Backbone as CSV, one residue per row, in Angstrom:
resi,resn,N_x,N_y,N_z,CA_x,CA_y,CA_z,C_x,C_y,C_z
1,MET,29.515,52.738,-46.144,29.523,51.379,-45.550,30.718,50.594,-46.185
2,SER,31.486,49.979,-45.342,32.640,49.200,-45.843,32.200,47.930,-46.451
3,ASP,33.139,47.355,-47.237,32.838,46.006,-47.879,32.535,44.986,-46.844
4,LEU,33.219,44.997,-45.687,33.002,44.039,-44.656,31.577,44.195,-44.066
5,GLN,31.119,45.408,-43.891,29.806,45.562,-43.336,28.749,45.096,-44.295
6,LYS,29.031,45.338,-45.653,28.082,44.851,-46.660,27.964,43.322,-46.626
7,ILE,29.111,42.630,-46.515,29.086,41.207,-46.460,28.332,40.712,-45.223
8,GLN,28.538,41.363,-44.055,27.892,40.964,-42.841,26.388,41.161,-42.964
9,ASN,25.960,42.252,-43.599,24.490,42.474,-43.759,23.908,41.433,-44.713
10,GLN,24.680,41.017,-45.736,24.103,40.005,-46.649,23.941,38.710,-45.925
11,ILE,24.942,38.366,-45.135,24.838,37.102,-44.353,23.606,37.130,-43.352
12,LYS,23.511,38.339,-42.775,22.332,38.469,-41.812,21.015,38.321,-42.530
13,ASP,20.902,38.913,-43.768,19.647,38.865,-44.520,19.348,37.375,-44.854
14,LYS,20.380,36.641,-45.288,20.174,35.233,-45.637,19.687,34.404,-44.429
15,LEU,20.364,34.704,-43.319,19.925,33.948,-42.102,18.485,34.249,-41.727
16,LEU,18.062,35.522,-41.771,16.680,35.829,-41.469,15.721,35.224,-42.472
17,LEU,16.157,35.183,-43.724,15.281,34.531,-44.749,15.114,33.081,-44.454
18,GLY,16.206,32.395,-44.063,16.127,30.995,-43.724,15.232,30.706,-42.508
19,ILE,15.348,31.574,-41.556,14.474,31.376,-40.326,13.014,31.566,-40.652
20,ASN,12.705,32.595,-41.512,11.313,32.811,-41.905,10.764,31.624,-42.721
21,GLU,11.615,31.115,-43.652,11.166,29.984,-44.440,10.896,28.752,-43.529
22,GLY,11.761,28.598,-42.540,11.609,27.471,-41.673,10.310,27.588,-40.857
23,MET,9.981,28.802,-40.457,8.734,29.015,-39.715,7.518,28.715,-40.548
24,VAL,7.610,28.965,-41.868,6.479,28.679,-42.753,6.402,27.197,-42.921
25,ARG,7.503,26.539,-43.150,7.443,25.098,-43.373,7.035,24.306,-42.104
26,PHE,7.601,24.793,-40.976,7.363,24.123,-39.727,6.847,25.181,-38.710
27,PRO,5.537,25.574,-38.849,5.014,26.694,-38.039,4.993,26.339,-36.556
28,ILE,5.090,27.373,-35.737,4.992,27.173,-34.298,3.625,26.585,-33.917
29,LEU,3.633,25.622,-33.065,2.346,24.935,-32.701,1.474,25.955,-31.889
30,ASP,0.225,25.870,-32.226,-0.704,26.706,-31.481,-0.800,26.244,-30.044
31,PRO,-0.764,27.189,-29.087,-0.835,26.799,-27.661,-1.978,25.886,-27.291
32,ALA,-3.162,26.123,-27.925,-4.299,25.286,-27.669,-4.027,23.825,-28.079
33,PHE,-3.271,23.683,-29.208,-2.995,22.316,-29.706,-2.057,21.634,-28.684
34,ILE,-1.072,22.383,-28.165,-0.126,21.774,-27.245,-0.876,21.421,-25.953
35,GLN,-1.724,22.280,-25.501,-2.505,22.007,-24.249,-3.352,20.789,-24.416
36,THR,-4.060,20.697,-25.574,-4.943,19.589,-25.799,-4.224,18.261,-25.808
37,HIS,-3.050,18.233,-26.489,-2.289,16.976,-26.561,-1.587,16.643,-25.236
38,SER,-1.255,17.640,-24.487,-0.676,17.351,-23.145,-1.774,16.754,-22.247
39,GLN,-3.011,17.186,-22.410,-4.146,16.590,-21.661,-4.360,15.179,-22.054
40,VAL,-4.280,14.870,-23.309,-4.473,13.535,-23.834,-3.414,12.575,-23.169
41,GLU,-2.151,13.045,-23.141,-1.098,12.228,-22.561,-1.372,12.026,-21.047
42,GLU,-1.799,13.143,-20.375,-2.039,13.067,-18.971,-3.226,12.078,-18.683
43,LYS,-4.198,11.973,-19.591,-5.362,11.190,-19.334,-5.254,9.803,-20.008
44,GLU,-4.062,9.333,-20.249,-3.877,8.047,-20.866,-4.576,6.942,-20.006
45,SER,-5.256,6.044,-20.730,-6.101,5.023,-20.069,-5.263,4.247,-19.015
46,PRO,-5.797,4.138,-17.758,-5.095,3.467,-16.694,-5.313,1.929,-16.774
47,PHE,-5.893,1.394,-17.826,-6.275,0.004,-17.902,-5.106,-0.924,-17.554
48,LEU,-3.919,-0.648,-18.183,-2.803,-1.554,-18.060,-2.343,-1.534,-16.529
49,ASN,-2.287,-0.371,-15.956,-1.867,-0.262,-14.592,-2.804,-1.013,-13.663
50,ILE,-4.024,-0.839,-13.846,-5.073,-1.487,-12.984,-5.108,-2.972,-13.218
51,SER,-4.880,-3.432,-14.425,-4.936,-4.866,-14.716,-3.757,-5.608,-14.102
52,LYS,-2.727,-4.860,-13.692,-1.582,-5.481,-13.076,-1.579,-5.309,-11.576
53,CYS,-2.630,-4.863,-10.993,-2.732,-4.476,-9.575,-2.307,-5.667,-8.635
54,SER,-1.550,-5.289,-7.657,-1.170,-6.278,-6.641,-1.287,-5.587,-5.222
55,ALA,-2.300,-4.782,-5.093,-2.462,-3.982,-3.879,-2.891,-4.790,-2.645
56,CYS,-3.533,-5.959,-2.908,-3.976,-6.831,-1.823,-3.811,-8.238,-2.170
57,SER,-4.121,-9.141,-1.209,-3.843,-10.591,-1.440,-4.773,-11.262,-2.451
58,LEU,-5.851,-10.497,-2.887,-6.708,-11.135,-3.925,-5.981,-11.307,-5.207
59,SER,-4.895,-10.626,-5.433,-4.173,-10.747,-6.653,-3.446,-12.075,-6.794
60,ASP,-3.249,-12.809,-5.698,-2.507,-14.048,-5.682,-3.242,-15.149,-6.448
61,LYS,-4.568,-15.203,-6.427,-5.261,-16.344,-6.965,-6.258,-15.914,-8.039
62,ARG,-6.282,-14.695,-8.415,-7.298,-14.251,-9.351,-6.964,-14.755,-10.761
63,LYS,-7.977,-14.789,-11.556,-7.821,-15.100,-13.050,-7.568,-13.874,-13.848
64,ARG,-8.267,-12.791,-13.444,-8.046,-11.516,-14.154,-8.623,-10.420,-13.251
65,VAL,-8.172,-9.157,-13.560,-8.738,-8.013,-12.906,-9.881,-7.511,-13.799
66,LEU,-11.042,-7.322,-13.208,-12.199,-6.975,-13.999,-12.325,-5.449,-14.075
67,VAL,-11.873,-4.922,-15.218,-11.867,-3.490,-15.482,-12.007,-3.251,-16.983
68,GLU,-12.738,-2.185,-17.299,-13.013,-1.859,-18.706,-11.682,-1.543,-19.416
69,SER,-11.450,-2.188,-20.587,-10.235,-1.893,-21.327,-10.319,-0.549,-22.061
70,LYS,-11.478,-0.210,-22.456,-11.748,1.107,-23.079,-12.432,2.013,-22.149
71,MET,-11.780,3.070,-21.768,-12.315,4.064,-20.823,-12.614,5.381,-21.486
72,ASN,-13.811,5.450,-22.105,-14.210,6.665,-22.704,-15.070,7.529,-21.719
73,SER,-15.112,8.737,-21.931,-15.985,9.625,-21.091,-17.425,9.155,-21.179
74,LYS,-18.072,8.922,-20.034,-19.457,8.489,-19.971,-20.185,9.269,-18.864
75,PRO,-21.446,9.606,-19.100,-22.204,10.315,-18.089,-22.495,9.559,-16.815
76,PHE,-22.632,8.250,-16.899,-23.015,7.396,-15.787,-21.868,6.421,-15.467
77,PHE,-21.535,6.378,-14.192,-20.504,5.437,-13.671,-21.239,4.481,-12.764
78,VAL,-21.401,3.248,-13.166,-22.132,2.246,-12.402,-21.145,1.461,-11.541
79,LEU,-21.230,1.545,-10.234,-20.242,1.014,-9.344,-20.968,-0.054,-8.392
80,SER,-20.467,-1.267,-8.487,-20.958,-2.373,-7.624,-19.850,-2.780,-6.701
81,ASP,-20.092,-3.782,-5.758,-19.152,-4.078,-4.804,-18.021,-4.985,-5.334
82,PHE,-18.323,-6.150,-5.807,-17.276,-7.044,-6.358,-17.873,-8.073,-7.296
83,PRO,-17.090,-8.592,-8.264,-17.580,-9.490,-9.278,-17.822,-10.897,-8.729
84,ASP,-18.521,-11.711,-9.523,-18.673,-13.117,-9.212,-17.891,-13.933,-10.180
85,THR,-17.888,-15.206,-10.087,-17.035,-16.104,-10.948,-17.515,-16.053,-12.409
86,VAL,-18.838,-15.807,-12.582,-19.380,-15.718,-13.967,-18.829,-14.465,-14.691
87,ASP,-18.820,-13.352,-13.976,-18.126,-12.163,-14.519,-16.670,-12.483,-14.906
88,GLU,-16.016,-13.158,-14.009,-14.555,-13.398,-14.194,-14.328,-14.268,-15.389
89,GLU,-15.178,-15.192,-15.649,-14.979,-16.141,-16.744,-15.322,-15.507,-18.101
90,SER,-16.039,-14.378,-18.136,-16.488,-13.723,-19.284,-15.419,-12.795,-19.833
91,ASN,-15.749,-12.138,-20.959,-14.866,-11.133,-21.493,-15.344,-9.707,-21.155
92,GLU,-16.277,-9.624,-20.328,-16.851,-8.314,-19.927,-16.579,-8.012,-18.481
93,VAL,-16.874,-6.786,-18.066,-16.822,-6.496,-16.660,-18.064,-6.965,-15.941
94,PHE,-19.203,-6.498,-16.405,-20.516,-7.009,-15.936,-21.027,-8.020,-17.024
95,SER,-21.096,-9.250,-16.706,-21.520,-10.253,-17.645,-23.073,-10.457,-17.621
96,ILE,-23.672,-10.498,-18.888,-25.090,-10.655,-18.968,-25.495,-12.044,-18.460
97,LEU,-24.521,-12.967,-18.375,-24.779,-14.315,-17.931,-24.759,-14.443,-16.398
98,SER,-24.253,-13.424,-15.715,-24.184,-13.417,-14.260,-25.555,-13.168,-13.699
99,PRO,-26.001,-13.935,-12.704,-27.277,-13.696,-12.040,-27.320,-12.364,-11.315
100,ILE,-26.116,-11.814,-10.984,-26.006,-10.529,-10.272,-25.919,-9.433,-11.302
101,SER,-24.882,-9.401,-12.094,-24.624,-8.288,-13.015,-25.741,-8.077,-13.985
102,SER,-26.383,-9.172,-14.468,-27.417,-9.071,-15.436,-28.592,-8.197,-14.974
103,ILE,-28.824,-8.185,-13.694,-29.901,-7.340,-13.167,-29.659,-5.901,-13.504
104,VAL,-28.496,-5.420,-13.312,-28.188,-4.003,-13.568,-28.137,-3.752,-15.053
105,LEU,-27.551,-4.688,-15.809,-27.445,-4.540,-17.257,-28.922,-4.392,-17.849
106,ASN,-29.797,-5.300,-17.403,-31.153,-5.171,-17.886,-31.844,-3.918,-17.446
107,LEU,-31.601,-3.436,-16.227,-32.168,-2.199,-15.768,-31.677,-1.015,-16.573
108,MET,-30.387,-0.919,-16.846,-29.839,0.172,-17.610,-30.388,0.139,-19.121
109,ASN,-30.544,-1.063,-19.605,-31.036,-1.178,-20.946,-32.512,-0.736,-21.008
110,LYS,-33.326,-1.077,-20.039,-34.698,-0.629,-20.036,-34.798,0.870,-19.809
111,LEU,-33.848,1.512,-19.101,-33.823,2.935,-18.930,-33.262,3.656,-20.158
112,ASN,-32.775,2.851,-21.152,-32.160,3.404,-22.387,-30.912,4.261,-22.104
113,ILE,-30.179,3.853,-21.077,-28.870,4.579,-20.789,-27.727,3.587,-20.816
114,LEU,-27.885,2.349,-21.312,-26.883,1.371,-21.243,-25.588,1.871,-21.921
115,ASN,-25.708,2.496,-23.143,-24.559,2.977,-23.832,-23.857,4.170,-23.195
116,GLY,-24.567,4.784,-22.207,-23.975,5.904,-21.541,-23.373,5.540,-20.204
117,CYS,-23.194,4.270,-19.951,-22.736,3.744,-18.689,-21.296,3.177,-18.759
118,HIS,-20.513,3.482,-17.754,-19.233,2.762,-17.544,-19.463,1.898,-16.354
119,PHE,-19.031,0.646,-16.478,-19.321,-0.362,-15.358,-18.032,-0.660,-14.632
120,SER,-18.147,-0.693,-13.296,-16.950,-0.880,-12.468,-17.290,-1.575,-11.197
121,PHE,-16.255,-2.141,-10.586,-16.406,-2.811,-9.266,-15.496,-2.085,-8.262
122,ALA,-15.906,-1.925,-7.026,-15.074,-1.395,-5.953,-13.885,-2.384,-5.737
123,ILE,-14.139,-3.638,-5.695,-13.141,-4.687,-5.673,-13.113,-5.351,-7.002
124,LYS,-11.997,-5.349,-7.705,-11.933,-5.763,-9.056,-11.512,-7.225,-9.319
125,CYS,-11.362,-7.970,-8.146,-10.973,-9.376,-8.232,-12.030,-10.184,-7.505
126,VAL,-12.248,-11.378,-7.911,-13.292,-12.223,-7.202,-12.708,-12.738,-5.904
127,PRO,-13.378,-12.474,-4.810,-12.875,-13.012,-3.480,-13.336,-14.448,-3.358
128,GLU,-12.393,-15.327,-2.952,-12.622,-16.783,-2.825,-13.551,-16.975,-1.616
129,ARG,-13.278,-16.363,-0.569,-14.020,-16.522,0.713,-14.447,-15.153,1.219
130,GLY,-13.591,-14.547,1.995,-13.905,-13.182,2.485,-12.938,-12.183,1.826
131,LEU,-13.329,-10.847,2.097,-12.501,-9.797,1.586,-11.355,-9.463,2.525
132,PRO,-10.099,-9.358,2.051,-9.034,-8.914,2.905,-9.322,-7.633,3.522
133,GLU,-8.796,-7.390,4.733,-9.189,-6.173,5.457,-8.893,-4.869,4.728
134,ASN,-7.804,-4.842,3.976,-7.424,-3.630,3.293,-7.895,-3.564,1.862
135,ALA,-8.629,-4.492,1.402,-8.931,-4.602,-0.042,-9.691,-3.406,-0.589
136,ILE,-10.776,-3.011,0.078,-11.539,-1.915,-0.439,-10.717,-0.584,-0.471
137,LYS,-10.057,-0.326,0.563,-9.222,0.955,0.625,-8.098,0.905,-0.424
138,ALA,-7.441,-0.214,-0.514,-6.295,-0.350,-1.470,-6.750,-0.228,-2.914
139,CYS,-7.851,-0.920,-3.247,-8.302,-0.877,-4.599,-8.886,0.479,-4.963
140,SER,-9.538,1.121,-3.980,-10.099,2.414,-4.209,-9.044,3.450,-4.499
141,LEU,-8.001,3.513,-3.648,-6.965,4.516,-3.783,-6.113,4.272,-5.024
142,GLN,-5.812,3.030,-5.303,-4.927,2.693,-6.413,-5.602,2.619,-7.755
143,ASN,-6.856,2.137,-7.795,-7.513,1.851,-9.090,-8.744,2.688,-9.341
144,LEU,-9.636,2.704,-8.384,-10.940,3.387,-8.696,-10.718,4.894,-8.916
145,SER,-9.788,5.520,-8.204,-9.566,6.912,-8.390,-9.103,7.237,-9.815
146,GLN,-8.222,6.426,-10.332,-7.791,6.574,-11.749,-8.912,6.443,-12.708
147,GLU,-9.740,5.421,-12.445,-10.873,5.102,-13.375,-11.866,6.211,-13.433
148,ILE,-12.282,6.738,-12.269,-13.233,7.850,-12.242,-12.683,9.071,-12.853
149,PHE,-11.426,9.388,-12.603,-10.784,10.557,-13.202,-10.739,10.443,-14.712
150,HIS,-10.550,9.269,-15.270,-10.412,9.141,-16.695,-11.793,9.169,-17.356
151,VAL,-12.797,8.565,-16.746,-14.160,8.488,-17.366,-14.873,9.832,-17.200
152,GLU,-14.586,10.583,-16.198,-15.207,11.907,-15.914,-16.735,11.795,-15.935
153,PRO,-17.301,10.999,-15.170,-18.776,10.824,-15.127,-19.470,12.026,-14.531
154,LYS,-20.696,12.257,-14.918,-21.520,13.275,-14.238,-22.174,12.716,-13.046
155,ILE,-22.487,11.427,-13.036,-23.233,10.734,-12.011,-22.629,9.441,-11.674
156,ILE,-22.475,9.097,-10.428,-22.081,7.732,-10.028,-23.296,7.060,-9.385
157,LEU,-23.623,5.870,-9.952,-24.704,5.067,-9.393,-24.024,3.992,-8.535
158,CYS,-24.161,4.156,-7.260,-23.403,3.338,-6.323,-24.323,2.300,-5.709
159,PHE,-24.053,1.036,-6.052,-24.930,-0.107,-5.601,-24.235,-0.833,-4.433
160,GLY,-24.765,-0.528,-3.237,-24.333,-1.259,-2.102,-23.353,-0.468,-1.192
161,TYR,-23.376,-0.923,0.102,-22.577,-0.245,1.082,-21.020,-0.315,0.782
162,ARG,-20.611,-1.469,0.316,-19.167,-1.611,0.034,-18.727,-0.635,-1.014
163,ALA,-19.561,-0.531,-2.067,-19.219,0.368,-3.116,-19.180,1.827,-2.604
164,LEU,-20.150,2.168,-1.811,-20.139,3.508,-1.181,-18.903,3.720,-0.353
165,HIS,-18.538,2.741,0.459,-17.397,2.766,1.327,-16.132,3.069,0.492
166,SER,-16.040,2.469,-0.706,-14.849,2.735,-1.588,-14.786,4.192,-1.954
167,LEU,-15.916,4.857,-2.149,-15.928,6.297,-2.501,-15.493,7.146,-1.327
168,VAL,-15.850,6.733,-0.111,-15.489,7.505,1.089,-13.986,7.591,1.214
169,HIS,-13.240,6.606,0.747,-11.774,6.657,0.801,-11.231,7.687,-0.205
170,LEU,-11.993,8.031,-1.144,-11.532,9.056,-2.121,-12.018,10.461,-1.780
171,ASP,-13.012,10.605,-0.951,-13.525,11.963,-0.550,-13.934,11.818,0.917
172,LYS,-13.164,12.344,1.786,-13.451,12.187,3.220,-14.650,13.024,3.720
173,ASN,-15.164,13.894,2.761,-16.396,14.609,3.107,-17.614,13.730,3.011
174,LEU,-17.488,12.594,2.382,-18.565,11.564,2.345,-18.528,10.815,3.701
175,ASN,-19.698,10.650,4.258,-19.827,9.868,5.495,-20.870,8.821,5.299
176,SER,-20.466,7.575,4.995,-21.400,6.589,4.584,-22.472,6.224,5.624
177,SER,-22.204,6.540,6.892,-23.231,6.198,7.901,-24.418,7.149,7.875
178,ASP,-24.328,8.283,7.149,-25.421,9.234,7.166,-26.344,9.088,5.983
179,PHE,-26.166,8.179,5.101,-26.860,8.110,3.841,-27.986,7.002,3.827
180,LEU,-29.086,7.320,3.181,-30.154,6.384,2.999,-30.125,5.799,1.582
181,GLU,-30.504,4.548,1.446,-30.573,3.948,0.119,-31.626,4.634,-0.733
182,ASN,-31.409,4.573,-2.056,-32.397,5.149,-3.050,-32.501,6.653,-2.846
183,SER,-31.320,7.270,-2.649,-31.285,8.754,-2.513,-30.037,9.250,-3.130
184,GLU,-30.099,10.574,-3.451,-28.925,11.327,-3.874,-28.197,11.802,-2.612
185,ILE,-26.904,11.632,-2.583,-26.163,11.998,-1.399,-25.264,13.194,-1.814
186,THR,-24.399,13.609,-0.883,-23.532,14.707,-1.155,-22.656,14.488,-2.405
187,ASN,-22.486,15.550,-3.211,-21.553,15.434,-4.330,-20.158,15.061,-3.823
188,MET,-19.465,14.219,-4.606,-18.055,13.897,-4.239,-17.133,14.678,-5.108
189,SER,-15.996,15.001,-4.563,-14.955,15.729,-5.301,-13.767,14.875,-5.385
190,ILE,-13.207,14.716,-6.636,-12.031,13.942,-6.842,-11.181,14.520,-7.921
191,ARG,-9.986,15.017,-7.596,-9.015,15.538,-8.538,-9.683,16.581,-9.432
192,GLY,-10.431,17.507,-8.822,-11.020,18.588,-9.587,-12.371,18.347,-10.143
193,LEU,-12.820,17.051,-10.058,-14.143,16.739,-10.568,-15.223,16.791,-9.446
194,SER,-16.367,17.324,-9.762,-17.476,17.282,-8.815,-18.547,16.405,-9.434
195,ILE,-18.937,15.355,-8.708,-19.779,14.309,-9.268,-20.928,13.996,-8.372
196,ARG,-22.145,13.942,-8.947,-23.353,13.644,-8.175,-23.306,12.070,-7.902
197,VAL,-23.721,11.716,-6.705,-23.679,10.344,-6.276,-25.051,9.893,-5.812
198,PHE,-25.553,8.726,-6.344,-26.752,8.157,-5.872,-26.462,6.831,-5.220
199,PHE,-26.939,6.664,-3.993,-26.725,5.498,-3.189,-27.933,4.578,-3.326
200,LEU,-27.689,3.336,-3.812,-28.701,2.356,-4.103,-28.470,1.048,-3.423
201,PRO,-29.451,0.194,-3.291,-29.209,-1.119,-2.656,-28.167,-1.952,-3.461
202,SER,-27.524,-2.855,-2.803,-26.553,-3.717,-3.540,-27.282,-4.526,-4.531
203,ILE,-26.580,-4.906,-5.593,-27.187,-5.700,-6.649,-27.641,-7.088,-6.094
204,ARG,-26.889,-7.583,-5.129,-27.236,-8.859,-4.514,-28.538,-8.710,-3.728
205,ASP,-28.747,-7.580,-3.130,-30.026,-7.290,-2.453,-31.211,-7.207,-3.460
206,LEU,-30.892,-6.675,-4.632,-31.946,-6.577,-5.651,-32.296,-7.974,-6.198
207,ARG,-31.316,-8.844,-6.158,-31.588,-10.219,-6.524,-32.492,-10.959,-5.483
208,ASP,-32.106,-10.716,-4.216,-32.831,-11.449,-3.151,-34.179,-10.797,-2.806
209,PHE,-34.324,-9.498,-3.124,-35.595,-8.779,-2.811,-36.008,-8.048,-4.064
210,PRO,-36.599,-8.783,-4.996,-36.955,-8.227,-6.304,-37.884,-6.993,-6.228
211,HIS,-38.696,-6.973,-5.224,-39.675,-5.861,-5.091,-38.939,-4.519,-4.798
212,TRP,-37.663,-4.596,-4.456,-36.914,-3.356,-4.253,-36.544,-2.676,-5.603
213,ARG,-36.625,-3.430,-6.608,-36.189,-2.891,-7.910,-37.074,-1.713,-8.347
214,ARG,-38.349,-1.703,-7.987,-39.209,-0.620,-8.302,-38.727,0.704,-7.734
215,ASP,-38.263,0.603,-6.472,-37.721,1.868,-5.847,-36.518,2.380,-6.598
216,VAL,-35.625,1.464,-7.026,-34.461,1.874,-7.786,-34.894,2.534,-9.098
217,TRP,-35.789,1.876,-9.789,-36.407,2.398,-11.047,-36.917,3.842,-10.878
218,ASN,-37.639,4.063,-9.788,-38.228,5.392,-9.569,-37.137,6.459,-9.284
219,VAL,-36.027,6.075,-8.767,-34.900,7.000,-8.566,-34.230,7.295,-9.854
220,LEU,-33.989,6.252,-10.684,-33.140,6.394,-11.892,-33.885,6.941,-13.088
221,GLN,-35.153,6.673,-13.194,-35.867,7.038,-14.376,-35.837,8.541,-14.712
222,PRO,-36.013,9.419,-13.671,-35.874,10.830,-14.007,-34.444,11.207,-14.557
223,LEU,-33.450,10.542,-14.011,-32.087,10.808,-14.512,-31.951,10.373,-15.950
224,ALA,-32.488,9.190,-16.255,-32.429,8.697,-17.634,-33.193,9.563,-18.610
225,LEU,-34.323,10.085,-18.233,-35.096,10.937,-19.129,-34.382,12.243,-19.374
226,LYS,-33.608,12.715,-18.483,-32.825,13.954,-18.700,-31.525,13.741,-19.450
227,ALA,-31.111,12.470,-19.497,-29.753,12.194,-20.155,-29.795,12.368,-21.650
228,ASN,-30.960,12.067,-22.271,-31.106,12.249,-23.733,-29.975,11.551,-24.505
229,LEU,-29.673,10.314,-24.169,-28.587,9.583,-24.864,-29.051,9.110,-26.250
């Protein structure tokens, strides 16, 4: 072996040693770690995007968009039609001071599933008079889809026809005209998730017809008992 070849081999050995030391100091990331963190980035909370929504004319006069700032995975997704002014004035999505929202909050508390619920509205701004024609569809496609995907619920508790109609925009296999209140309807599919859906009377109907609450209780109690929260 010539002197030149010896020198080349020594340089090669030093380079390999440096590479191996670098791998020890800065090991290659485990693929599972990379996948997990890429999923975290992909599932970044949509709160900021939703809170800036301008999809319909309700954004012109609203005080705020009513959406949960912390979107953790929850087994139950409680969906109502739209908030009232008491909800809007509070710091919550469903306010315990609201004569409407408090009905559901108390119901979930009595069922012992309150902490397992994510609360949401199909329309996230308070309508002054009537709903704009495109409001449900626009809010559903732009906001509700992100919210459901992030929360990954097992069950959606859908209170009222408007709330159900918002889900129809996300899954065309749902046909709101075929469903009866206080029943489980067809599972909905959204971005790879398969979710059980229960169609219930609107919360405003539960306020106006208190005797209907017993029927809702009978539907939800078995689900609550199985939840083991």
